[in-house]
N, C-alpha and C positions, 0 to 999 in steps of 0.2 A: 504493500500500500504506500509506503514511503516513496518508493521509486515511481509509482504512478503519479503521486502528488507532485513530485519534482518535475516529471515530464510535463504534466499539465500546466504547471506554473511557467515552465520554460516556453511552452507553446503560447501561453497567454502573453508573455513578454514580447515574443516575436510578432504576434498578431497585433498587439497594441502599437508596436513600432511602425508597422506597415499599414494597418487598417484600423486606426483608433475609433473612427466613427462606426464601423461595423461591429466592433467589440461592444461599444455602448449599446447599439441597437440589439445585439444578441442578448446582452444582460437584461435589458428591458423586456424583451420578448419572452425570456425564460420566466421572469417574475409575473408578467401578464398571463402567460399560459398557466402557471401554477394557480394564480388567483381565479382565472376563468374556470379551470377544472374543478376547484373547490366549490365555486358557485353553482356550476352545472350539476355536480353530483348531489349537493345539498338540495337544490331545487327539485331534481328528479326524485330524490328520496322522499321529500315531503309530498309530492304529487302521488307517488306510488303508495305511500303509507296511508294517507288520509283520503285519497280518491279511490284506490283499488284494494285497500287492506292487504297490501303486500309490501315488498321492498327488498333491498339488498343488504344482507347481513354485514358486509364489510364496509358499508358506506361511511360509518362514523370513524372507523379506524383509518381508512384511506384519506379522509379529510384531515384528520389529526396529523398524519404523516406528511401530507402535502403542505399543511400549514407550517409544520416544523421546517420543511425544506425551504419554504418561502422566507422564513425568518433567518435561517442559517445562510442562505444565499444572499438575502437582502442586507445582512450586516455589512458585508464587504462593499456592496454597491452604495450603501449609505455613507461609508467612509470615503469612497471614491468621489461621490458627488457632494460631500459635506452636508448631508441631509440629517444626520443625527443631531438632536437638540442638545445644546450645552449652555451652561451659565458662565459667561465671561465678564460679568460686571466688575469683578474684583481685579482680574489680571489686566483689564483695560486701563486701570489706574497706574499700572507699573510703567517705568521707562521702557523705551522700545527694546533695548537688549534683554531686559528682564522678561518682558512680554514674550519675546521670541523664545527665550529659554523655557518659559512655562509651557508654551505651545509645543516645543520639542519634547518636553517631559511628558506631556499628555499623549503624544504620538508614541513615545517609548513605552508608556504604560499599556497602551493598546497592543503593541507588539508582544510584550511580556504576557499579557492576559491571554492572548490567543495561543501563544506557544506553550504556556503552562497547561492550558486546557487540552491542547493537542497531544502533548507528551510531557509529563511532569518528572520523569526519571532523572533528567539532567540536573534537577535541583539538589540531588544527592551530592553533587560536587561541592555545594555550599553547606553541606552538613544537614540538609533537610531530610527527614525520614519519610519520604513520600515516593510514590510510583503510580503508574497508571496514566490515564488520559484517554482522549477520544480514539487514538490509534490502538491502544491496548484494548479498549472496550469493543471496538469494531472487530478487531482481530479475533477476540474471544468468540463472538457470535459467528464469525466466518468459520472457525474451526468446529464449533459445536453443531452449527447448521440447523438450529431450532427455528420453527416457523412462527409467524404472527398468530394472534388469537383468532381473528375473524376473517382475515384476507386470504382467500384461497385461489389457486389456479383453476381455470375452467377444465372440465373433464377431458375435453378434446386435447388441450394443451398438455395435460398430464400423460395421456396415452401417446401423444405424438413424440414427446421429448423425454418421457420417463422420469419426470421430476416428482418431488414429493407433493402432497396435497396442499399444504399451506406455504404461502410465500415466505421465503427465508428472511429472518430479521436483518441479516447483514445487508440485504438489498435496500430495505427500508431505511437503515441507518447509514447508508453510504454518504449522504450529504453531511453528516456530522464531522468527520475528519476533513472532508473537502472544503466545507464552509469555513471551518476554523483556519485552515491553511490559506484560504483566500483572504480572510480577515487579517491575518498576520502580514500577508503580502501587501494589502492595501494600506495598512498602518505604516509599513515600511516605506511605501511610496509617499505617503503623506509626510513622514519624517523628512525624507529627502527633499520634497517640494518646499516644506517650511524652511529647511536649512538653506535652500537656494533662493528663498524669497519669492517663490512662485505662488504661495498661498499663505494665509495668515494662521488659520487654525484647522484642526481636523474635523471640527463640528460646525454646525450652522450657528451663526451669530448675527444679531441685529437684523434678522430677516424682515422683521416688522418695520423697522426704520427704513430699510431699503425699499420696501413696497410703498410706504407712505411717500418717500421721496420721488419714486417713479410715477406715482399717480396723484401728486398734490394738485395738479392742474385740472383733474377730472371734474371736481365739484365746481371749480370756477367756470368751466366751459358749460 
C-alpha cells in the first residue's frame, strides 16, 4: 500500500505540473459524483421503502461509506483551495515575519497530523510508545478479508468471479490511507507556497470581508 500511495502521489505531481486545470476538474468531479451517488441512493431508498414497502439492505451502509470517502477526499481538496474555516484574528495582529511563521507552523501541524494518523510507528524514534495508523488498520483488514455487515455482491457477480458474499472491508476503507496521504501532500504544498509567499494561510480567512468588498456597489446600483 505504501508503494501504491507513493506512485499515486508521484503521478499527481506530474499531472498537476502539466495539466493543473484538469486535476482540479477531476477532484471536483470525484466529490460531485460521491455526493450525487449518496443523494440518489438515499432518494431511491426512501421511495422504495415508503412507496413499495421494500428497499435495499445495504443502502445505509453504502451511504455511510461514500460519505466517509467524500470527507477523506475533501480534506485535501479543502487545503488545496483554502476552503477550511480558520480563526486568524489573533495572528493578524502579529508583525509580518511572525505572521508568516505562525502560518508555516499551522501548515506543519497539518502535515504532522496527517502523517501520524497515516502511520504512527515512526514516533517511537522520539520515545513515544505508540504504533498503528491508517496503513496498519487497512493492512489488517486486507489480510483478514472480512466483509461488511450489509453490503453484498450480486449473485451473478459472485458466480462469475468466485468472490465471497459480502464486500470486503479493505475495499470500503481504501480511501482512509489514500485520503490521509493526500492531506499530508496538500499540507506540504501549502507549507511550500506560504514559504515562497504564494499564499498567506492554509485556511480560509476574511472571506466575508472579501465578499463585502467585491459586492459593496451592488446595493448602491
